[in-house]
KOLVEXZA-493315 format. One record per residue (C-alpha): residue number from 1; residue in one letter; x negated, y, z negated. Coordinates in Angstrom, 1 decimal, decimal comma. Each point is the difference from the previous one (the first is absolute). Layout:
KOLVEXZA-493315
pos = NUM	code = a	u = X	v = Y	w = Z
...
***
This chain:
KOLVEXZA-493315
pos = 1	code = m	u = 104,8	v = -20,0	w = -27,1
pos = 2	code = e	u = -2,0	v = 0,0	w = -3,3
pos = 3	code = m	u = -3,7	v = 0,2	w = 0,7
pos = 4	code = n	u = -2,7	v = -1,8	w = -2,1
pos = 5	code = s	u = -3,7	v = -0,6	w = 0,3
pos = 6	code = t	u = 0,6	v = -2,7	w = 2,6
pos = 7	code = t	u = 2,3	v = 2,0	w = 2,3
pos = 8	code = d	u = -1,2	v = 3,6	w = -0,5
pos = 9	code = p	u = -3,4	v = 0,6	w = 1,7
pos = 10	code = r	u = -0,6	v = 3,1	w = -2,2
pos = 11	code = a	u = 0,3	v = -2,1	w = -3,2
pos = 12	code = v	u = -2,3	v = -2,6	w = 1,5
pos = 13	code = v	u = -2,6	v = 2,6	w = 0,9
pos = 14	code = q	u = 0,0	v = 1,4	w = -3,5
pos = 15	code = d	u = -0,3	v = -3,4	w = -1,6
pos = 16	code = v	u = -2,8	v = -1,1	w = 2,3
pos = 17	code = s	u = -1,8	v = 3,3	w = -0,4
pos = 18	code = e	u = -0,1	v = -0,6	w = -3,8
pos = 19	code = r	u = -0,9	v = -3,6	w = 0,2
pos = 20	code = c	u = -2,8	v = 0,5	w = 2,6
pos = 21	code = q	u = -1,4	v = 2,8	w = -2,1
pos = 22	code = a	u = -1,3	v = 1,6	w = 3,2
pos = 23	code = s	u = 0,0	v = 3,5	w = 1,2
pos = 24	code = t	u = 2,5	v = 0,8	w = 2,9
pos = 25	code = d	u = -2,7	v = 2,4	w = 1,3
pos = 26	code = r	u = -2,2	v = -3,1	w = 0,7
pos = 27	code = v	u = 2,4	v = -2,8	w = 0,7
pos = 28	code = e	u = 1,9	v = 0,3	w = 3,3
pos = 29	code = y	u = 2,0	v = -3,2	w = 0,1
pos = 30	code = v	u = 0,8	v = -2,7	w = -2,5
pos = 31	code = g	u = 1,7	v = -3,4	w = 0,6
pos = 32	code = m	u = 1,7	v = -2,5	w = -2,3
pos = 33	code = r	u = 2,8	v = -2,5	w = 0,0
pos = 34	code = v	u = 3,3	v = 1,0	w = -1,7
pos = 35	code = d	u = 2,1	v = -3,1	w = -0,7
pos = 36	code = g	u = -2,0	v = -1,8	w = 2,8
pos = 37	code = t	u = 0,5	v = 2,8	w = 2,5
pos = 38	code = p	u = -3,1	v = 1,8	w = 1,4
pos = 39	code = v	u = 0,2	v = 3,7	w = -0,8
pos = 40	code = v	u = -2,5	v = 2,6	w = 1,2
pos = 41	code = l	u = -0,1	v = 3,5	w = -1,3
pos = 42	code = n	u = -1,7	v = 3,2	w = 1,1
pos = 43	code = l	u = -1,0	v = 1,4	w = -3,4
pos = 44	code = t	u = -0,9	v = 3,5	w = 1,4
pos = 45	code = t	u = 3,5	v = 0,6	w = 1,3
pos = 46	code = h	u = 1,7	v = -2,2	w = -2,6
pos = 47	code = e	u = 1,9	v = -1,9	w = 2,8
pos = 48	code = r	u = 0,5	v = -3,6	w = 0,9
pos = 49	code = l	u = -1,6	v = -0,9	w = 3,3
pos = 50	code = s	u = 2,6	v = -1,4	w = 2,4
pos = 51	code = p	u = -0,7	v = -2,1	w = 3,1
pos = 52	code = n	u = 2,6	v = 2,0	w = 2,0
pos = 53	code = r	u = -2,3	v = 2,6	w = 1,4
pos = 54	code = s	u = -2,7	v = -2,5	w = 1,1
pos = 55	code = l	u = 2,6	v = -2,2	w = 1,6
pos = 56	code = g	u = 0,2	v = 2,7	w = 2,7
pos = 57	code = l	u = -3,6	v = -0,9	w = 0,9
pos = 58	code = v	u = -0,1	v = -3,8	w = -0,5
pos = 59	code = r	u = 2,6	v = -2,5	w = -1,2
pos = 60	code = h	u = -1,9	v = -2,8	w = -1,7
pos = 61	code = s	u = 2,2	v = -0,2	w = -3,2
pos = 62	code = p	u = 3,3	v = 2,0	w = -0,1
pos = 63	code = a	u = 0,7	v = -1,8	w = -3,3
pos = 64	code = g	u = -2,8	v = 1,7	w = -1,8
pos = 65	code = f	u = -3,6	v = 0,0	w = -1,1
pos = 66	code = d	u = -2,4	v = -2,5	w = -1,4
pos = 67	code = w	u = -3,8	v = -0,2	w = -0,7
pos = 68	code = g	u = -2,7	v = -2,5	w = -0,8
pos = 69	code = y	u = -0,1	v = -1,9	w = 3,3
pos = 70	code = t	u = 0,0	v = 0,8	w = 3,8
pos = 71	code = g	u = 3,7	v = -0,4	w = 0,9
pos = 72	code = s	u = 2,9	v = 2,0	w = 1,2
pos = 73	code = g	u = 0,9	v = 1,7	w = -3,3
pos = 74	code = p	u = -3,6	v = 1,2	w = -0,5
pos = 75	code = a	u = -0,2	v = 1,2	w = 3,6
pos = 76	code = q	u = 3,1	v = 2,2	w = -0,6
pos = 77	code = l	u = -1,5	v = 1,3	w = -3,3
pos = 78	code = a	u = -3,3	v = 0,8	w = 1,8
pos = 79	code = c	u = 1,7	v = 2,0	w = 2,7
pos = 80	code = a	u = 2,2	v = 1,8	w = -2,6
pos = 81	code = l	u = -2,9	v = 0,9	w = -2,2
pos = 82	code = l	u = -2,1	v = 1,4	w = 2,9
pos = 83	code = f	u = 3,0	v = 1,9	w = 1,5
pos = 84	code = d	u = 1,0	v = 1,4	w = -3,4
pos = 85	code = y	u = -3,6	v = 1,0	w = -0,9
pos = 86	code = t	u = -1,1	v = 1,4	w = 3,3
pos = 87	code = d	u = 3,4	v = 1,0	w = 1,5
pos = 88	code = d	u = -1,6	v = -1,0	w = 3,3
pos = 89	code = e	u = 1,8	v = -2,6	w = 2,2
pos = 90	code = t	u = -3,1	v = -0,6	w = 2,1
pos = 91	code = v	u = -2,2	v = -0,8	w = -3,0
pos = 92	code = a	u = 2,6	v = -2,3	w = -1,6
pos = 93	code = e	u = 0,7	v = -1,9	w = 3,2
pos = 94	code = k	u = -3,7	v = -0,3	w = 0,9
pos = 95	code = h	u = -1,3	v = -1,2	w = -3,4
pos = 96	code = y	u = 2,8	v = -1,7	w = -1,9
pos = 97	code = i	u = -1,0	v = -3,5	w = 0,9
pos = 98	code = q	u = -3,6	v = 0,4	w = -1,1
pos = 99	code = f	u = 1,2	v = 1,9	w = -3,1
pos = 100	code = r	u = 2,2	v = -2,9	w = -0,8
pos = 101	code = d	u = -2,8	v = -2,6	w = 0,5
pos = 102	code = d	u = -2,7	v = 2,0	w = -1,8
pos = 103	code = v	u = 2,0	v = 1,8	w = -2,7
pos = 104	code = v	u = 3,6	v = -1,0	w = -0,6
pos = 105	code = s	u = -0,8	v = -3,8	w = 0,1
pos = 106	code = q	u = -2,3	v = 0,6	w = -2,9
pos = 107	code = l	u = 2,4	v = 1,8	w = -2,3
pos = 108	code = v	u = 0,8	v = -1,8	w = -3,2
pos = 109	code = c	u = 2,3	v = 1,0	w = -2,9
pos = 110	code = d	u = -2,2	v = -0,3	w = -3,0
pos = 111	code = g	u = -1,2	v = 1,8	w = -3,1
pos = 112	code = p	u = 2,2	v = 1,1	w = -3,0
pos = 113	code = a	u = 2,5	v = 1,7	w = 2,3
pos = 114	code = d	u = 0,2	v = -3,0	w = 2,4
pos = 115	code = c	u = -0,3	v = 2,2	w = 3,0
pos = 116	code = w	u = -2,4	v = 1,1	w = 2,8
pos = 117	code = h	u = -0,8	v = 3,5	w = 1,1
pos = 118	code = l	u = -1,7	v = 1,6	w = 3,0
pos = 119	code = t	u = -1,6	v = 3,5	w = -0,2
pos = 120	code = g	u = -0,3	v = 2,4	w = 2,9
pos = 121	code = e	u = -3,7	v = -0,7	w = -0,1
pos = 122	code = d	u = 0,6	v = -3,7	w = 0,5
pos = 123	code = i	u = 2,1	v = 0,7	w = 3,1
pos = 124	code = e	u = -2,4	v = 2,6	w = 1,4
pos = 125	code = a	u = -2,9	v = -2,5	w = -0,4
pos = 126	code = a	u = 1,9	v = -2,7	w = 1,8
pos = 127	code = l	u = 0,9	v = 2,3	w = 2,9
pos = 128	code = a	u = -3,6	v = 1,1	w = 0,3
pos = 129	code = e	u = -1,1	v = -3,6	w = 0,4
pos = 130	code = f	u = 2,8	v = -0,7	w = 2,6
pos = 131	code = e	u = -1,3	v = 2,8	w = 2,3
pos = 132	code = e	u = -3,0	v = -2,2	w = 0,7
pos = 133	code = y	u = 2,3	v = -2,2	w = 2,1
pos = 134	code = r	u = 0,9	v = 1,0	w = 3,5
pos = 135	code = a	u = 3,1	v = -0,6	w = 2,1
pos = 136	code = l	u = -0,4	v = -2,5	w = 2,8
pos = 137	code = t	u = 2,1	v = -1,5	w = 2,8
pos = 138	code = p	u = -0,6	v = -3,5	w = 1,5
pos = 139	code = d	u = -2,1	v = 1,5	w = 2,8
pos = 140	code = g	u = -2,7	v = 1,2	w = -2,4
pos = 141	code = g	u = 1,3	v = 3,4	w = -1,3
pos = 142	code = t	u = 1,0	v = 1,9	w = 3,1
pos = 143	code = p	u = 3,6	v = 1,3	w = -0,4
pos = 144	code = s	u = 2,3	v = -2,1	w = 2,2
pos = 145	code = s	u = 3,5	v = -1,5	w = 0,1
pos = 146	code = s	u = -1,3	v = -3,5	w = -0,7
pos = 147	code = l	u = 1,6	v = -0,1	w = -3,4
pos = 148	code = p	u = 3,8	v = 0,3	w = -0,5
pos = 149	code = a	u = 1,1	v = 3,0	w = -2,0
pos = 150	code = n	u = 0,6	v = -2,1	w = -3,1
pos = 151	code = w	u = -3,6	v = -1,2	w = -0,2
pos = 152	code = s	u = -3,2	v = 1,8	w = -1,0
pos = 153	code = a	u = -3,6	v = -1,2	w = -0,6
pos = 154	code = v	u = -3,0	v = 0,7	w = -2,3
pos = 155	code = s	u = -3,6	v = -1,2	w = 0,2
pos = 156	code = r	u = -1,3	v = -1,7	w = -3,1
pos = 157	code = t	u = -3,7	v = -0,9	w = -0,6
pos = 158	code = d	u = 0,6	v = -3,7	w = 0,9
pos = 159	code = r	u = 3,1	v = 0,0	w = 2,2
pos = 160	code = t	u = 2,6	v = 2,1	w = 1,8
pos = 161	code = v	u = 3,5	v = -0,2	w = -1,5
pos = 162	code = f	u = 3,1	v = 0,9	w = 2,1
pos = 163	code = q	u = 2,9	v = 0,8	w = -2,4
pos = 164	code = r	u = 3,7	v = 0,1	w = 0,8
pos = 165	code = r	u = 1,6	v = 3,1	w = -1,5
pos = 166	code = d	u = 3,6	v = -1,3	w = -0,5
pos = 167	code = i	u = -0,8	v = -3,4	w = -1,6
pos = 168	code = d	u = -3,0	v = -1,7	w = -1,5
pos = 169	code = h	u = -1,4	v = -1,7	w = 3,1
pos = 170	code = y	u = -3,7	v = 0,3	w = 0,9
pos = 171	code = v	u = -2,3	v = -1,1	w = 2,8
pos = 172	code = v	u = -3,5	v = -0,6	w = -1,3
pos = 173	code = l	u = -2,8	v = 0,1	w = 2,6
pos = 174	code = a	u = -3,2	v = -1,5	w = -1,3
pos = 175	code = e	u = -3,2	v = -0,6	w = 1,9
pos = 176	code = g	u = -2,0	v = -3,2	w = -0,5
pos = 177	code = s	u = -3,3	v = -1,1	w = 1,4
pos = 178	code = e	u = 1,6	v = -1,6	w = 3,0
pos = 179	code = e	u = 3,7	v = 1,0	w = 0,2
pos = 180	code = w	u = 2,7	v = 2,4	w = -1,0
pos = 181	code = l	u = 2,5	v = -1,2	w = -2,5
pos = 182	code = i	u = 3,3	v = 2,0	w = 0,3
pos = 183	code = i	u = 2,7	v = -0,8	w = -2,6
pos = 184	code = l	u = 3,6	v = 1,1	w = -0,3
pos = 185	code = c	u = 1,0	v = -0,1	w = -3,7
pos = 186	code = a	u = 2,8	v = 1,2	w = -2,3
pos = 187	code = q	u = -0,5	v = 1,3	w = -3,5
pos = 188	code = e	u = 3,5	v = 0,9	w = -1,3
pos = 189	code = d	u = 0,2	v = -1,0	w = -3,7
pos = 190	code = r	u = -2,7	v = -2,7	w = 0,2
pos = 191	code = a	u = -3,2	v = 0,3	w = -2,0
pos = 192	code = y	u = -2,0	v = -0,7	w = 3,2
pos = 193	code = p	u = 0,9	v = 0,4	w = 3,7
pos = 194	code = a	u = 1,6	v = -3,0	w = 1,7
pos = 195	code = p	u = -1,2	v = -0,8	w = 3,5
pos = 196	code = l	u = 2,7	v = 0,0	w = 2,7
pos = 197	code = d	u = -2,2	v = -0,6	w = 3,2
pos = 198	code = q	u = -3,5	v = 0,4	w = 1,2
pos = 199	code = r	u = -2,2	v = 0,3	w = 3,1
pos = 200	code = t	u = -3,7	v = -0,7	w = 0,5
pos = 201	code = l	u = -2,2	v = 1,3	w = 2,8
pos = 202	code = p	u = -3,7	v = -0,1	w = 1,0
pos = 203	code = v	u = -1,6	v = 3,0	w = -1,6
pos = 204	code = e	u = -1,0	v = 1,4	w = 3,4
pos = 205	code = n	u = 3,7	v = 0,3	w = 1,0
pos = 206	code = d	u = 2,0	v = 3,2	w = -0,6
pos = 207	code = p	u = 2,5	v = -0,9	w = -2,9
pos = 208	code = a	u = 2,5	v = 2,8	w = 0,9
pos = 209	code = s	u = 2,4	v = -2,3	w = 1,9
pos = 210	code = a	u = 0,1	v = -2,5	w = -2,9
pos = 211	code = v	u = 0,7	v = 2,7	w = -2,5
pos = 212	code = q	u = 2,7	v = 1,4	w = 2,2
pos = 213	code = a	u = 1,6	v = -3,5	w = 0,3
pos = 214	code = l	u = 0,1	v = -0,5	w = -3,8
pos = 215	code = v	u = 1,4	v = 3,5	w = -0,5
pos = 216	code = a	u = 2,7	v = -0,8	w = 2,6
pos = 217	code = e	u = 0,7	v = -3,3	w = -1,8
pos = 218	code = s	u = 0,5	v = 1,8	w = -3,3
pos = 219	code = n	u = 2,4	v = 2,5	w = 1,6
pos = 220	code = d	u = 1,9	v = -3,0	w = 1,6
pos = 221	code = l	u = 0,3	v = -1,8	w = -3,4
pos = 222	code = v	u = 1,3	v = 3,1	w = -1,8
pos = 223	code = e	u = 1,4	v = 2,8	w = 2,3
pos = 224	code = p	u = -1,5	v = 3,4	w = -0,8
pos = 225	code = e	u = 2,2	v = 2,4	w = -1,8
pos = 226	code = e	u = 1,2	v = 3,0	w = 2,0
pos = 227	code = d	u = -1,9	v = 3,3	w = -0,1
pos = 228	code = i	u = -3,3	v = -1,6	w = -1,1
***
């Protein structure tokens, strides 16, 4: 098959490198749209970033990457970027949702080259901030079997978010002045999460059972993939 700048990643890399007028020593990754298709390149290795490797960790978007919002395509890109950059499955799985929300959702193709780029320094700075968050389970942080294998949890400054690893479902636990508000929601390709169900409890009650009920409801709505 004859290769051109659209089908040959090497030609795309060369073209983008010239148009971005940026040093490959500084720029780690660059993204653009080629005939409407999102393309992400590792300029250091001169290779096109594929979702295939990251799909072994999470399967949000087998069709490919995207950016600029908090949906499935950006989630897959976030995981792929972290996995490719760190070569560490644990780091990628632990931080990709937050990396999507804080970094990938903000990427915009602009400037003369109509592309975005992330440096290694950008990724390192984001990971340093993520380490401030600690893993939790519904019983307050003590390791337990209270979460199914396809769920994990992180503590944010204003809420605890339980995230499903195989699809974009979340259980958000927020404490008010008089009650707990526990919401099951789905992100997928929406700009904002859509609520699926919710529970409220007096703030003096333990919310673990309500969290577990919504987690089970999500797994009943969409059966977990095998080997999660």
